C-alpha positions as CSV (number, residue, x, y, z in Angstrom):
1,M,108.5,138.6,109.1
2,S,107.8,139.6,105.5
3,F,106.9,138.0,102.3
4,K,108.8,137.4,99.0
5,S,107.4,138.0,95.5
6,I,108.5,135.3,93.1
7,N,108.1,134.5,89.4
8,I,106.2,131.6,87.8
9,Q,109.2,129.3,87.6
10,E,110.1,129.8,91.2
11,S,106.4,129.3,92.1
12,A,106.3,126.0,90.2
13,Q,109.4,124.9,92.0
14,L,107.9,125.7,95.4
15,I,104.7,123.8,94.5
16,S,106.7,120.8,93.5
17,E,108.4,120.8,96.9
18,G,105.0,120.7,98.7
19,T,104.3,124.3,99.4
20,L,100.6,125.1,100.2
21,V,99.0,127.2,97.5
22,V,96.5,129.8,98.9
23,D,94.2,131.3,96.2
24,V,92.7,134.7,97.4
25,R,90.4,135.3,94.5
26,E,86.6,134.9,94.7
27,P,84.8,131.5,94.4
28,G,83.5,132.2,90.9
29,E,87.1,132.9,89.7
30,Y,88.4,129.9,91.5
31,N,85.8,127.6,89.9
32,E,86.8,128.8,86.4
33,A,90.4,127.9,86.8
34,H,92.7,127.1,89.8
35,L,95.9,125.4,90.7
36,A,95.6,121.7,91.7
37,D,95.4,121.2,95.5
38,S,95.1,124.9,96.1
39,V,93.1,126.3,99.1
40,L,90.6,129.1,98.5
41,I,90.5,131.8,101.1
42,P,89.1,135.0,99.4
43,L,90.9,138.2,100.2
44,G,88.0,139.5,102.3
45,E,88.3,136.5,104.5
46,I,92.1,136.0,104.7
47,S,93.6,135.8,108.2
48,A,96.5,134.1,109.9
49,E,94.0,132.0,111.8
50,K,92.3,130.7,108.6
51,V,95.7,130.0,107.0
52,N,96.8,128.1,110.1
53,Q,93.6,126.0,109.9
54,A,94.4,125.1,106.3
55,N,98.1,124.6,107.0
56,P,98.4,122.8,110.4
57,E,101.9,121.6,109.4
58,N,103.1,125.2,108.9
59,K,104.4,124.5,105.4
60,K,105.6,127.4,103.3
61,I,102.6,129.1,101.6
62,L,102.4,130.6,98.1
63,I,99.6,133.2,97.8
64,H,98.2,134.0,94.4
65,C,95.3,135.9,92.8
66,R,94.4,136.8,89.2
67,S,97.3,139.3,88.4
68,G,99.3,139.8,91.6
69,K,97.6,142.7,93.3
70,R,95.3,141.0,95.8
71,S,97.9,138.4,96.7
72,K,100.3,141.2,97.9
73,V,97.4,142.7,100.0
74,A,96.8,139.3,101.5
75,A,100.5,138.7,102.2
76,N,100.7,142.0,104.0
77,I,97.6,141.2,106.1
78,L,99.3,137.9,107.2
79,V,102.5,139.7,108.0
80,N,100.6,142.3,110.0
81,Q,98.9,139.5,111.9
82,N,102.3,137.9,112.7
83,Y,101.7,134.8,110.7
84,A,104.6,132.6,111.7
85,G,105.2,130.7,108.4
86,E,107.2,131.5,105.3
87,I,105.1,133.5,102.8
88,F,105.6,133.8,99.1
89,D,103.6,135.8,96.5
90,M,103.2,134.7,92.9
91,D,104.0,138.0,91.3
92,A,102.1,137.4,88.0
93,G,99.1,135.7,89.5
94,I,97.2,132.9,87.8
95,N,97.1,134.9,84.5
96,G,100.9,134.7,84.3
97,W,100.7,131.0,85.4
98,I,98.4,130.2,82.5
99,E,100.3,132.3,80.0
100,S,103.5,130.4,80.8
101,G,101.7,127.1,80.0
102,Q,101.4,125.8,83.5
103,P,98.4,123.4,84.3
104,V,95.1,124.5,86.0
105,V,92.0,122.7,87.1
106,S,88.4,123.9,86.3
107,D,85.2,123.1,88.2
108,N,83.0,124.4,85.4
């Protein structure tokens, strides 16, 4: 199993189809701005077990971070732990998401 890096438009399409969004940034970053209905699992805590707990229906998952670096590390961790689901990586991260005019939620 591997993961696929995708652009913002492809990411938005997957989200509209019900893909689970996993945010691997830190809580402070998440509170500033995040995608609606996303699940926060910081990179230091990511594991196939935690993703399975957040995703019992084994939906496709879309991992993102700020700029696309941490999400690729997280995706590789899941691949190495034999995560069974389909994994996508938002290549440009939330920065690219915001720059393209997509909506975010803030807890601040």
